[in-house]
C-alpha positions, -999 to +999 in steps of 0.1 A: +418+249+017+423+228-015+457+233-032+469+228-068+498+204-072+523+214-099+550+187-105+580+201-123+594+183-153+630+181-166+647+169-197+654+131-193+685+131-215+700+160-195+692+141-162+710+109-175+740+129-187+744+147-154+739+114-134+767+098-155+792+124-143+779+131-108+770+095-098+742+106-074+706+097-072+686+106-104+661+126-083+689+149-072+700+152-108+664+161-119+663+189-094+697+203-104+687+202-141+654+221-132+676+247-117+698+251-147+727+230-135+735+206-163+772+199-163+799+187-139+815+222-139+782+240-132+775+215-104+810+220-089+805+258-089+770+253-073+781+229-046+815+246-039+809+284-043+843+303-043+848+340-035+871+339-066+839+333-086+828+369-079+828+394-108+852+423-108+835+453-093+850+475-121+825+459-145+797+479-129+789+512-147+802+543-128+823+523-103+854+543-113+836+576-107+822+564-073+857+553-061+874+585-073+848+607-056+852+589-023+890+590-024+888+627-033+865+633-004+890+616+020+919+635+006+901+668+009+888+660+044+851+664+033+824+651+056+807+619+042+772+608+051+762+572+046+724+571+040+702+540+038+667+526+040+651+515+073+647+478+064+673+449+067+689+455+033+693+493+041+705+490+076+731+462+069+743+482+038+747+513+059+764+495+088+789+477+066+798+508+045+800+530+075+822+505+094+844+500+064+850+537+057+853+546+094+884+524+096+900+545+068+887+579+077+871+596+108+850+623+091+819+602+085+784+596+099+753+577+089+716+586+086+685+564+085+652+581+076+622+576+100+597+553+083+566+575+093+580+610+095+601+608+063+589+578+043+608+555+021+641+563+004+661+595+002+643+622+022+645+660+022+650+659+060+681+637+054+695+661+029+688+691+051+705+673+080+736+668+057+735+705+048+731+717+084+760+696+095+785+704+067+784+671+047+793+675+011+790+638-001+761+614+006+764+577-003+729+563-006+724+526-002+693+505-011+676+537-023+681+568-045+675+555-080+640+570-080+650+602-061+658+625-091+641+656-077+656+653-042+691+646-055+688+676-078+678+696-047+710+683-030+731+692-060+717+728-058+731+732-023+765+716-032+759+681-019+771+653-042+754+619-042+767+584-050+737+561-055+740+524-047+707+508-055+692+476-070+656+488-077+644+492-113+654+526-126+629+550-141+636+566-175+649+598-158+679+590-136+691+612-107+719+637-113+743+619-090+781+618-094+779+580-098+750+555-100+758+520-091+729+498-101+733+467-123+697+471-135+706+502-155+700+495-192+736+504-201+753+487-172+773+457-184+777+441-150+770+404-156+749+397-125+717+418-122+701+404-090+723+419-062+705+434-032+713+470-020+738+457+005+754+436-023+759+467-045+775+485-015+797+455-010+810+457-046+818+494-040+838+484-008+857+457-027+866+483-055+878+508-028+899+481-011+915+472-044+922+509-054+936+517-020+957+486-018+939+472+012+936+435+019+904+420+004+895+408+039+887+444+049+856+442+027+849+404+032+846+411+070+810+423+063+799+392+044+776+380+072+757+413+069+755+409+032+741+374+037+715+387+061+704+413+035+703+387+007+681+364+029+658+392+041+653+409+007+641+378-011+665+382-040+673+351-062+697+327-045+717+323-077+751+335-091+769+360-069+741+360-043+747+323-037+785+329-034+780+358-010+753+341+011+773+308+013+804+326+026+784+351+046+767+322+065+802+307+071+813+340+086+780+343+107+787+309+122+825+312+127+831+348+135+798+368+135+792+405+136+784+414+173+749+423+163+741+390+146+757+372+176+735+392+200+703+386+181+711+349+177+716+347+215+683+365+222+665+342+197+676+312+217+694+295+188+721+271+200+727+253+167+743+264+135+728+294+117+711+286+083+695+310+058+660+303+073+673+316+107+684+348+091+650+351+074+628+342+104+649+352+134+673+379+125+654+398+098+621+403+117+639+417+147+659+442+125+628+452+105+608+456+138+630+486+147+618+506+117+582+493+119+576+500+156+601+528+163+634+540+147+657+518+126+688+539+136+694+515+165+696+485+141+727+502+125+741+510+160+738+473+169+756+462+137+784+488+141+789+482+178+826+476+187+818+452+216+794+424+221+779+441+252+771+473+233+756+452+205+735+433+230+722+466+244+707+475+210+697+440+202+675+439+233+657+470+221+651+453+187+640+421+204+615+442+225+603+460+193+598+426+177+577+414+207+555+445+203+553+439+165+542+403+171+515+413+195+502+440+171+504+417+142+485+389+160+457+411+175+452+430+142+451+398+122+425+384+146+404+415+144+406+416+106+396+380+103+365+386+124+355+417+103+358+396+071+338+368+087+310+391+099+307+405+064+289+377+046+300+391+012+335+376+016+322+343+002+316+358-032+345+383-033+378+378-050+396+405-031+399+417+005+400+453+016+398+460+054+402+492+074+403+502+110+417+536+121+435+523+152+456+496+136+494+501+138+507+510+103+540+493+109+524+458+106+496+463+080+518+446+053+524+416+075+487+414+083+478+415+046+501+384+041+484+366+071+450+372+056+461+357+023+471+326+042+434+323+052+415+335+022+441+335-007+431+365-027+447+400-034+444+419-001+446+455+011+449+464+048+443+501+056+447+522+088+446+559+097+478+579+090+473+615+100+441+627+082+443+599+055+439+562+052+471+545+043+481+509+040+497+479+023+486+455-004+498+420-010+491+397-040+487+360-047+514+346-069+508+353-106+485+383-102+498+418-110+488+438-079+504+471-090+483+471-123+451+465-103+458+494-079+469+516-108+434+509-123+418+523-091+439+555-091+409+579-094+401+570-057+438+573-045+460+602-034+491+582-040+504+546-046+536+527-054+550+492-055+554+463-078+539+431-091+534+414-056+532+442-031+522+479-030+515+508-007+487+533-011+471+565+005+435+577+001+409+599+017+389+580+043+356+588+025+369+570-006+376+537+011+342+521+000+346+534-035+381+520-037+370+487-022+343+482-048+365+493-077+394+471-066+370+441-064+356+450-099+392+450-113+404+419-095+373+398-103+373+407-140+411+401-145+422+373-122+424+338-136+403+313-115+433+290-108+453+319-092+427+319-063+437+283-055+471+280-037+497+261-057+523+237-044+554+234-066+567+199-064+603+192-075+601+155-078+584+122-069+604+100-046+600+065-030+603+061+007+631+035+001+652+062-016+651+087+014+684+079+031+709+098+050+733+100+020+705+115-001+697+140+027+733+150+031+736+160-006+703+178-003+718+199+025+748+208+003+723+226-020+720+253+007+718+282+010+682+280-001+661+310-014+642+321-045+652+301-076+669+276-053+642+267-028+644+237-005+632+208-026+596+196-022+588+159-028+558+138-035+553+101-025+525+081-040+503+053-025+514+056+011+492+040+039+486+051+075+502+027+099+475+033+126+499+053+148+490+088+134+473+112+157+463+149+161+485+169+184+477+203+200+443+202+183+457+215+149+487+194+138+490+158+125+518+137+139+518+109+113+533+075+107+530+064+071+542+033+052+551+026+015+563-009+005+573-018+040+593+014+046+578+036+073+584+073+079+570+096+106+567+133+107+545+163+112+518+181+092+514+216+107+479+230+108+466+199+089+442+185+115+412+191+091+426+165+068+431+138+095+400+120+083+417+111+051+443+091+070+417+073+090+401+058+059+431+035+055+432+041+017+463+048-004+473+085-002+497+108-022+516+132+001+537+163-005+566+170+019+600+183+027+627+161+043+640+172+077+664+158+103+651+152+138+675+151+168+663+135+200+686+124+229+716+127+207+701+104+180+694+118+145+668+105+122+651+116+090+615+127+092+590+143+068+573+177+071+540+172+052+522+201+034+493+183+018+478+149+011+450+134-010+437+101-021+458+083-047 
């Protein structure tokens, strides 16, 4: 698949000014300037994030009301229910809030809605559970901002809500005692990009302050907050960077028993990085809700001993194995359906349906299909009497608007720019497929159907040294708006030692001005012929460190190449 190369620019004067004070390679200064870091002080805050950089929790609208209501509940011996979503952000938020409050007060429990029986967010079943069991206060985490009707129902049966959420509020807000959400129009909290667990963390720090508890009582859960930040793909800027930085430190030095157990089961022996949380910890936690019941993810995180946590972690690990098998077999089946249907060559969207597919993985499968065909994709399966599924977009295309334009064929839908969910009658699938194709093909810009590689900077092989790499590593934790830098090198030549390994990858050895680098190009065997022509090439790559027999060396992870 051909790709578009987009090389980012930066103001030369700002680069020179920053280099004058930082005294590091200009390529590093260029990347920092691109990311809004233009002064010595901004660089210091970026490279050395301090917990003292965090904003006061009292700046968040309704924080005083939330804290007062919880303290009143404790003083009046009310039963408190901590309620959260079934994904990583929700389960870590519930686990940290529950554990924090449980140390102060025994009359507390938690509730995670079942993905398939109750659906996303605050559920009627959850409120009825609270009512049947005498709970008079519910703290909802990572959900609730869009649950105006259900929270009104709870209020009608004398159950109060404190909503901690980070999703965009609607015009009508729920009638909760307090709503903590920095995205509210009239909330003056300076940082708007916290995840649900991050909002819950701010409530815990405010409670700790009000109750004269040591701040460490809230900071104990920073590794769970970091896991939520990593998994929820929120910007790795501002407070999120501070929380993720110190959360990773905690995860490596003194981890939550659940994180330690999952790390053990994943076979990781080295230091945990953000990408480990994203690709090893998060999928196992999410698998619980996708394949079964996410309650056990919370039970793992709140376990008081490592052995108890390991017991639940093994269940999650098993769920994840089932998820991977389902994901792999459904992707294979979906790809063959698309191939058999000759129309795919001309279409700008993909809609596939099979009644037996597992609904817990259709969103993942949609993402896999985009890796192959790079177009807005909908994967549907049978859910009860209806077809239900997930949609994923390509960057730059508003998927929600496209689905909204097909609403006449749908029973329900929801989502945002890049991802959505939908339900429809099975007899309407073909009509939806045709209408969706009509909308996508008439509105998508041609270049959005070609994958784009964002390149931070051009670099020469001679400048790729250990000292350069060490500073690059200090830019961690990486994530949205602070991604691991991608480089381009021009006019490199194959040394003759490159080869195809395992039929699909290129193990390469390339030279530029007498400096040679080796590395790997995963799934790039189809471009091996370009190397064999012995012509100058431009390559796109990230810099990695390879360790073999105790020896460390820098290598390149290549993503694309083309003739110079």
